[in-house]
ZAMARGU-4260 file (C-alpha; in steps of 0.2 Angstrom, whole numbers, plus 5000, padded with zeros to 4 digits):
<rodrens>
0) 3859/4644/4841 | 3855/4629/4852 | 3866/4614/4850 | 3859/4599/4841 | 3854/4584/4851
5) 3869/4573/4856 | 3880/4588/4854 | 3881/4593/4873 | 3898/4597/4879 | 3898/4582/4892
10) 3896/4570/4877 | 3904/4579/4862 | 3920/4585/4872 | 3925/4567/4877 | 3921/4561/4859
15) 3932/4574/4851 | 3947/4570/4863 | 3944/4551/4860 | 3944/4554/4841 | 3959/4565/4841
20) 3969/4552/4852 | 3965/4538/4840 | 3969/4549/4824 | 3985/4556/4831 | 3991/4539/4836
25) 3987/4531/4819 | 3992/4545/4808 | 4003/4557/4818 | 3998/4574/4824 | 4005/4584/4809
30) 3995/4574/4797 | 3978/4575/4806 | 3967/4590/4802 | 3953/4597/4813 | 3941/4593/4799
35) 3946/4574/4800 | 3943/4575/4819 | 3926/4583/4816 | 3922/4570/4803 | 3926/4556/4815
40) 3915/4563/4828 | 3901/4567/4816 | 3901/4586/4818 | 3905/4601/4807 | 3923/4606/4808
45) 3918/4623/4815 | 3909/4615/4830 | 3926/4608/4837 | 3930/4626/4841 | 3916/4626/4854
50) 3927/4613/4864 | 3945/4618/4860 | 3953/4633/4853 | 3965/4624/4841 | 3974/4607/4837
55) 3989/4612/4848 | 3978/4614/4864 | 3969/4598/4860 | 3986/4589/4859 | 3992/4597/4875
60) 3975/4592/4884 | 3978/4574/4879 | 3996/4573/4885 | 3991/4582/4901 | 3977/4570/4905
65) 3988/4555/4902 | 4001/4562/4914 | 3988/4567/4927 | 3979/4550/4927 | 3996/4541/4927
70) 4002/4551/4943 | 3985/4548/4951 | 3986/4529/4947 | 4003/4528/4955 | 3997/4538/4971
75) 3984/4525/4973 | 3996/4510/4970 | 4010/4516/4980 | 4014/4501/4993 | 4020/4512/5007
80) 4032/4498/5012 | 4051/4496/5010 | 4059/4501/4993 | 4058/4484/4986 | 4040/4483/4988
85) 4038/4500/4982 | 4048/4496/4966 | 4037/4481/4962 | 4022/4492/4965 | 4029/4505/4953
90) 4033/4492/4940 | 4016/4484/4940 | 4007/4500/4940 | 4017/4507/4925 | 4013/4491/4915
95) 3995/4490/4920 | 3991/4508/4917 | 4000/4510/4900 | 3993/4494/4893 | 3976/4501/4896
100) 3981/4518/4889 | 3992/4512/4874 | 3987/4526/4862 | 3990/4539/4875 | 4007/4532/4879
105) 4012/4532/4861 | 4008/4550/4858 | 4015/4556/4874 | 4032/4551/4867 | 4030/4552/4848
110) 4021/4569/4848 | 4029/4578/4862 | 4040/4587/4850 | 4025/4595/4842 | 4020/4605/4858
115) 4025/4623/4858 | 4038/4628/4871 | 4026/4633/4885 | 4016/4617/4884 | 4031/4606/4882
120) 4038/4613/4898 | 4022/4609/4907 | 4021/4591/4901 | 4040/4589/4905 | 4036/4595/4923
125) 4023/4581/4925 | 4035/4568/4918 | 4048/4574/4930 | 4036/4572/4945 | 4034/4554/4939
130) 4052/4551/4936 | 4056/4558/4953 | 4044/4546/4961 | 4054/4532/4954 | 4071/4539/4958
135) 4065/4542/4976 | 4062/4523/4978 | 4079/4519/4970 | 4088/4531/4981 | 4080/4524/4997
140) 4084/4507/4991 | 4102/4512/4988 | 4104/4521/5004 | 4097/4506/5013 | 4109/4495/5004
145) 4094/4485/4996 | 4099/4491/4978 | 4117/4492/4970 | 4116/4507/4959 | 4130/4519/4953
150) 4118/4532/4947 | 4100/4533/4952 | 4095/4545/4938 | 4102/4534/4924 | 4093/4519/4932
155) 4077/4528/4933 | 4077/4532/4914 | 4083/4514/4911 | 4068/4506/4921 | 4055/4517/4913
160) 4062/4513/4895 | 4061/4495/4899 | 4043/4496/4906 | 4038/4506/4891 | 4044/4492/4880
165) 4029/4481/4885 | 4018/4492/4875 | 4027/4489/4859 | 4024/4470/4858 | 4011/4464/4871
170) 3994/4458/4864 | 3980/4452/4875 | 3977/4434/4872 | 3995/4431/4866 | 4008/4418/4873
175) 4010/4427/4890 | 3996/4434/4901 | 3998/4451/4907 | 4001/4445/4925 | 4015/4434/4919
180) 4023/4448/4910 | 4022/4459/4925 | 4031/4446/4935 | 4044/4443/4922 | 4047/4462/4920
185) 4048/4464/4939 | 4061/4450/4940 | 4071/4459/4927 | 4070/4476/4935 | 4075/4470/4952
190) 4090/4461/4945 | 4094/4477/4935 | 4095/4487/4950 | 4105/4475/4960 | 4092/4471/4972
195) 4099/4462/4987 | 4097/4443/4985 | 4096/4444/4966 | 4109/4444/4953
</rodrens>
């Protein structure tokens, strides 16, 4: 049977993912049914299975897309300079990307536990690549005596946690502009890593 007009895969597939992302972020993965997602998109529940085999795969696809896009954003933002410049570029990239993907960031932490073991391992591998990129900067800075850190792995986790916090409170049009927030957070991060000349 031919698909209805407007139900082509290049249109409906992204609409399904967008609806699932919003619903998972708003209500939680466990509370959302495939029927709800279908209703949000305006298709029959059975039509969803033309685009995804199940809800677990849909969640994995959303989390994987987030990590792939984040890693790609960082690869394009990497300053290629000294560790201090690279750390600033990382901080700004992280804040900019995640503020424009707030629902994706939220479910990437809150719904990770709902992945089956194989999918969890795949997402963890992406996250490790991202964490390793930051730790490489911190190690280079420590070796060059530009940073003062007793443990670069711990510092990596602390910096990412600090940067993720922006998404919990920042609102466009609020007291601070995004650029101002980036500059303030960069100053806090470089003090936290003991950057030379800052205490």
